[in-house]
C-alpha positions in Angstrom: 3.7 -13.2 3.9 1.6 -10.2 5.1 -2.1 -10.7 5.4 -5.1 -9.3 7.4 -6.6 -6.0 7.9 -6.0 -4.0 11.1 -7.6 -0.8 12.2 -4.8 1.7 13.1 -5.2 5.3 14.3 -3.2 8.1 12.7 -2.0 10.6 15.4 -2.0 14.3 15.1 1.6 14.3 13.9 0.8 11.9 11.0 2.2 8.8 12.6 0.7 5.3 12.6 1.7 2.3 14.7 2.8 -0.7 12.8 0.8 -3.7 14.1 3.0 -5.6 16.6 3.0 -8.9 14.7 4.7 -7.2 11.7 7.3 -5.1 13.4 10.1 -7.7 13.3 9.6 -8.3 9.6 9.7 -4.5 9.0 12.5 -3.7 11.4 15.1 -3.2 8.6 13.1 -0.3 7.3 10.4 0.3 4.7 9.4 2.6 1.9 6.0 4.1 1.5 4.6 5.4 -1.8 1.3 5.9 -3.4 -1.0 3.1 -4.6 -1.2 3.3 -8.4 -4.7 2.0 -8.8 -6.5 3.4 -5.7 -6.3 6.3 -3.3 -4.2 4.4 -0.8 -0.6 4.1 0.2 1.7 1.1 -0.4 4.2 0.2 2.3 7.1 -2.0 1.2 9.7 -3.8 3.4 13.0 -2.4 2.3 14.0 -5.8 0.6 10.8 -5.7 -1.5 11.4 -2.1 -2.4 14.9 -2.8 -3.6 13.5 -5.4 -6.0 10.8 -3.0 -7.2 13.4 -0.3 -7.8 15.4 -2.7 -10.0 12.3 -3.3 -12.1 11.6 0.4 -12.3 15.2 1.1 -13.4 14.5 -1.0 -16.5 11.5 1.1 -17.6 12.0 3.6 -20.3 12.1 7.4 -19.8 10.8 7.8 -23.4 7.7 5.7 -23.3 5.0 7.8 -21.7 3.2 5.1 -19.5 6.5 3.8 -18.2 7.8 7.3 -17.4 4.5 8.1 -15.5 4.8 4.9 -13.4 8.4 5.8 -12.5 7.4 9.4 -11.7 4.6 8.4 -9.4 6.1 5.5 -7.5 9.6 7.0 -7.2 8.5 10.6 -6.8 6.3 9.8 -3.8 8.6 7.2 -2.3 9.6 8.0 1.3 11.8 5.9 3.6 10.1 5.2 6.9 11.8 4.2 10.1 10.0 2.8 13.1 10.5 4.7 16.3 10.8 3.0 19.7 7.0 2.8 19.9 6.7 1.0 16.5 5.3 4.1 14.7 6.2 5.5 11.3 5.7 9.1 10.1 3.7 9.4 7.0 4.5 12.7 5.2 1.7 15.2 4.5 1.9 14.6 0.7 1.2 10.9 1.1 -1.6 11.5 3.7 -3.3 14.0 1.4 -3.1 11.6 -1.6 -4.7 8.8 0.3 -7.2 11.1 2.1 -6.0 9.7 5.4 -7.8 10.9 8.5 -7.6 9.6 12.0 -9.0 6.1 11.3 -6.9 4.0 8.9 -6.7 0.4 7.8 -3.4 -1.5 7.5 -4.0 -4.2 4.9 -1.6 -7.1 4.2 -1.0 -7.8 0.5 1.4 -10.8 0.6 4.8 -8.9 0.1 3.6 -5.4 1.1 0.9 -3.5 2.9 -1.7 -1.0 1.8 -2.7 1.9 4.1 -6.3 3.1 3.5 -8.6 5.7 5.0 -11.0 3.4 7.0 -14.2 4.8 5.3 -12.7 4.5 1.8 -11.4 0.9 2.6 -14.9 -0.3 3.6 -16.4 1.3 0.5 -13.7 -0.3 -1.7 -14.4 -3.8 -0.1 -18.2 -3.4 -0.9 -17.4 -2.3 -4.4 -15.0 -5.3 -4.9 -17.6 -7.8 -3.6 -20.4 -6.3 -5.7 -18.2 -6.4 -8.8 -17.0 -10.0 -8.2 -20.5 -11.3 -7.6 -22.1 -9.6 -10.6 -19.3 -9.7 -13.2 -18.3 -13.4 -13.2 -18.2 -13.5 -17.0 -15.1 -11.2 -17.1 -13.0 -13.1 -14.5 -9.4 -13.8 -15.7 -8.3 -17.4 -16.2 -6.2 -17.1 -13.0 -9.3 -16.2 -11.0 -11.4 -19.0 -12.6 -8.7 -21.5 -11.4 -8.5 -20.1 -7.9 -9.9 -22.5 -5.3 -11.2 -20.7 -2.2 
């Protein structure tokens, strides 16, 4: 299970270093694609990506929403291999989509990671907290049952 938020610098060539504590779990490879709901990237261990690809293969090419999801996730999907220094190269198209600059955040999301521009990440966290604190009437049943 991946958790935690770690500040990671993006170098001039577009590489980020995978935090040391996750390198073994990601050593078999990973796939990076866009985040569907926010301007961030999603980084999947190869085993998780294979499962997601199976689900995507069942989606229709006729139903517009399903076709769009496939187009976005598969169209931007890029295999990433760690070099000897534990870095992966993020292609320019992905960096542009997520507005990544030098300072990024590597954020665990249980079975995957999100990669955010640091400024956008902190803004998103503030938005999330504000929304959760002021919109308690619209919480899902799952959130209402969550004990934290």
